[in-house]
C-alpha positions in Angstrom: 16.1 13.4 -3.7 15.6 10.2 -5.8 18.6 8.7 -7.8 17.7 6.4 -10.7 19.7 4.0 -12.8 18.3 2.2 -15.8 20.2 0.2 -18.5 23.6 1.3 -17.7 23.0 5.1 -17.2 21.9 7.5 -14.5 18.6 9.4 -15.4 16.9 12.3 -13.6 13.5 11.6 -12.0 11.7 13.5 -14.8 13.7 12.3 -17.6 12.3 9.8 -20.0 13.9 6.4 -19.4 11.5 3.5 -20.6 9.8 2.8 -23.7 6.1 3.8 -23.8 5.3 0.2 -24.8 7.4 -1.4 -22.1 5.4 -4.4 -20.9 5.9 -3.3 -17.3 3.9 -0.1 -18.2 1.4 -1.5 -20.6 0.3 -4.7 -18.6 2.3 -4.5 -15.4 4.6 -7.5 -16.5 7.5 -7.2 -14.1 8.8 -8.0 -10.6 10.3 -5.8 -8.1 12.0 -5.6 -4.6 12.3 -2.9 -2.0 15.1 -2.8 0.6 16.1 -0.7 3.5 19.6 0.9 3.2 21.8 1.1 6.2 25.1 3.0 6.1 25.3 2.8 2.3 24.4 -0.9 2.1 21.2 -2.5 1.0 19.8 -4.7 4.0 19.4 -8.3 3.2 20.2 -7.8 -0.6 21.0 -11.4 -1.1 17.6 -12.5 0.2 15.9 -9.9 -1.8 17.6 -10.8 -5.1 16.7 -14.5 -4.3 13.0 -13.5 -4.0 13.3 -11.4 -7.1 14.3 -14.5 -9.1 11.6 -16.5 -7.6 9.0 -14.0 -8.6 10.3 -13.8 -12.2 10.3 -17.6 -12.4 6.7 -17.7 -11.1 5.8 -15.1 -13.8 7.3 -17.0 -16.4 9.9 -14.5 -17.1 13.4 -15.2 -18.7 16.2 -15.9 -16.2 17.3 -12.5 -14.6 20.6 -11.0 -15.2 21.6 -10.4 -11.6 25.0 -9.0 -12.4 23.2 -6.1 -14.2 21.0 -5.6 -11.2 23.8 -5.5 -8.9 25.6 -3.0 -11.2 22.6 -0.9 -10.9 22.4 -1.2 -7.2 26.1 -0.3 -6.8 25.8 2.7 -9.1 22.8 4.1 -7.2 24.2 3.6 -3.8 27.4 5.1 -4.8 25.5 8.2 -6.1 23.2 8.4 -3.0 25.3 7.9 0.1 22.6 9.0 2.4 19.9 6.7 0.8 17.3 5.1 3.1 15.4 3.1 0.6 16.1 1.1 -2.6 13.9 -0.2 -5.2 14.8 -2.8 -7.9 12.3 -3.3 -10.7 12.7 -5.7 -13.7 10.2 -5.9 -16.4 9.8 -8.0 -19.5 10.9 -5.2 -21.6 9.3 -3.7 -24.8 6.3 -5.9 -25.9 3.0 -5.7 -27.6 0.1 -3.7 -26.4 -1.7 -7.0 -25.3 -0.7 -9.6 -22.8 1.4 -11.6 -25.2 5.3 -11.2 -24.8 8.2 -10.5 -27.2 11.6 -12.0 -27.1 13.4 -8.7 -26.4 15.7 -7.9 -23.6 14.4 -7.1 -20.1 14.3 -3.8 -18.6 16.1 -3.1 -15.3 15.6 0.0 -13.2 17.3 0.7 -9.7 16.3 3.8 -7.7 17.1 5.1 -4.3 15.6 7.8 -2.1 16.9 9.4 1.0 13.4 10.0 2.5 11.9 7.0 4.4 8.5 7.8 5.7 7.7 5.1 8.3 4.0 4.4 8.9 2.6 4.6 12.3 1.1 1.3 12.6 -2.6 2.0 12.1 -4.5 -0.7 10.2 -8.0 -1.2 8.8 -9.6 -4.3 7.5 -9.9 -4.4 3.8 -13.5 -4.9 2.3 -11.6 -6.9 -0.6 -9.9 -10.4 -0.4 -6.8 -11.8 -1.6 -7.0 -14.7 -4.0 -4.8 -17.5 -2.7 -5.4 -19.3 -5.9 -4.2 -16.5 -8.2 -1.5 -17.2 -10.9 0.6 -14.5 -9.0 -0.2 -15.4 -5.4 2.8 -14.9 -3.3 4.8 -13.2 -6.1 6.1 -9.6 -5.9 4.9 -8.3 -9.2 4.5 -4.7 -10.5 0.8 -5.3 -10.9 -0.1 -3.4 -7.6 -3.4 -1.8 -8.5 -5.2 -4.0 -6.0 -3.0 -2.7 -3.3 -3.3 0.9 -4.3 -7.0 0.7 -4.1 -7.0 -1.1 -0.9 -4.5 1.3 0.8 -6.3 4.3 -0.4 -9.5 2.9 1.3 -7.5 2.4 4.5 -6.2 5.9 4.4 -9.7 7.2 4.0 -10.6 5.4 7.2 -7.7 6.9 9.3 -5.3 3.9 8.8 -1.8 3.5 7.0 -2.3 -0.1 6.1 -5.1 -2.4 4.9 -5.2 -6.0 6.0 -6.7 -8.6 3.7 -8.5 -12.0 4.2 -8.2 -14.5 1.6 -11.1 -16.1 -0.4 -11.3 -18.9 2.2 -11.7 -16.5 5.1 -8.1 -16.8 6.5 -6.1 -13.8 7.8 -3.6 -13.1 4.9 -1.4 -10.1 4.9 -1.4 -6.2 4.3 -0.9 -4.3 1.0 2.9 -4.1 1.9 3.2 -6.1 5.0 3.0 -9.5 6.6 0.9 -9.9 9.9 1.8 -11.5 13.1 -0.6 -11.8 16.1 0.6 -12.1 19.6 -1.9 -14.6 20.9 -1.9 -17.1 23.7 1.8 -16.4 24.7 3.1 -16.7 21.1 3.8 -14.8 18.0 1.9 -16.4 15.1 1.9 -15.4 11.4 -0.2 -16.9 8.6 1.4 -19.7 6.5 2.4 -19.0 3.0 -0.5 -21.3 1.7 -3.0 -18.4 2.5 -1.5 -16.5 -0.5 0.7 -14.0 1.4 4.0 -12.9 0.2 7.1 -14.6 1.7 8.3 -11.4 3.3 12.0 -10.9 3.9 11.3 -9.3 7.4 8.8 -12.1 8.2 11.4 -14.7 7.3 14.0 -13.1 9.3 11.8 -12.6 12.4 10.9 -16.2 12.3 14.7 -17.1 12.0 16.0 -14.6 14.5 13.2 -15.3 17.0 14.0 -18.9 17.1 17.6 -18.2 17.6 16.7 -16.0 20.6 14.2 -18.2 22.1 11.2 -15.9 21.3 8.0 -18.0 20.9 7.4 -17.1 17.2 6.1 -19.5 14.5 4.2 -19.9 11.3 0.6 -21.0 11.9 -1.0 -24.1 10.7 -3.4 -24.0 7.9 -6.8 -22.8 9.0 -5.5 -21.8 12.5 -5.9 -17.9 12.0 -9.3 -17.0 10.6 -9.8 -13.3 9.6 -12.3 -13.0 12.6 -9.2 -13.4 14.9 -8.8 -9.7 14.4 -11.9 -9.3 16.6 -9.6 -10.5 19.4 -7.1 -7.8 18.6 -9.8 -5.1 18.8 -11.0 -6.5 22.1 -7.6 -6.6 23.6 -7.4 -10.3 23.8 -4.5 -10.4 21.2 -2.0 -7.9 19.8 -0.8 -7.5 16.3 2.5 -6.7 14.5 3.0 -5.6 10.9 6.4 -6.4 9.2 8.1 -5.2 6.1 11.1 -3.6 4.6 9.9 -0.1 5.5 8.1 -0.7 8.7 10.7 -3.5 9.9 8.8 -5.0 12.9 6.0 -2.7 13.9 3.5 -3.3 16.7 0.0 -2.1 15.5 -1.4 0.7 17.7 -4.8 1.2 16.0 -7.3 -1.1 14.2 -10.6 0.0 12.7 -10.8 3.0 15.0 -9.7 1.2 18.3 -6.5 2.2 20.1 -4.4 -0.8 20.9 -1.8 -1.7 23.4 1.7 -2.9 22.5 2.2 -6.4 23.8 5.4 -7.6 25.5 6.3 -10.2 22.8 5.6 -7.5 20.2 8.0 -5.1 21.8 10.7 -7.8 22.2 10.2 -8.7 18.7 10.7 -5.2 17.5 13.8 -4.8 19.6 15.3 -8.0 18.6 14.8 -7.2 14.9 16.4 -3.8 15.1 19.3 -5.0 17.1 20.1 -7.7 14.5 19.5 -5.4 11.6 22.1 -3.1 12.9 24.6 -6.0 13.3 23.9 -8.1 10.1 24.0 -6.2 7.0 23.3 -9.2 4.6 21.8 -11.9 6.8 
């Protein structure tokens, strides 16, 4: 069951709710966040809203009305006590059919669903690259066609995530996840300079890992070329995928090769799940 709130009212999943010329529909001019929901609370909501604001600023959108967003979150969670996943979407509102914007109000949509299908941790290398020099690099925008195409390619190969290099040949990210490698006794994740999203789960694993004495860090620029995945395939390294649906998930398959779960990877997963239960809005 999906519960949806938009612009102050609840709407059914099949009910018309947005203008046909909303800029989020016509050109993908919007930003969004996805949160896990635990016991009726959106996990790490403060961090997600801060990133929503950063994405909107990076898109050149007007300042977001976070009070309206929070009203939508409260309404949806009250109507869906068993929700497991929440999505917040803000678009630039009604606009022209081209890329130019109007000066009208933004559109806010908040939706929640009970069903959370957790992927299994099977990854495939993407034949396409992320552009670290893109105008929207590192922003969480509704322009997701690139991810849709890459994920469909991965699913066709038997995976549930596609992993990108960037144009410089660095390991970057998945379509909806960040990547960590268990390598030489450390967990290492690509730096944000490669063009990857500043994931909330990534951020928390770096913070909580440091608190707990887990050897986890952000890599130096150029330290993780895309070819490092060959070491994962050969068993010399292990891999984690992190995200708001996966949480911290050891990768068990890469490009047709079954993988073992490393000790640090398992420790990171357990640490995150324990902290997640104890800290609703870290």
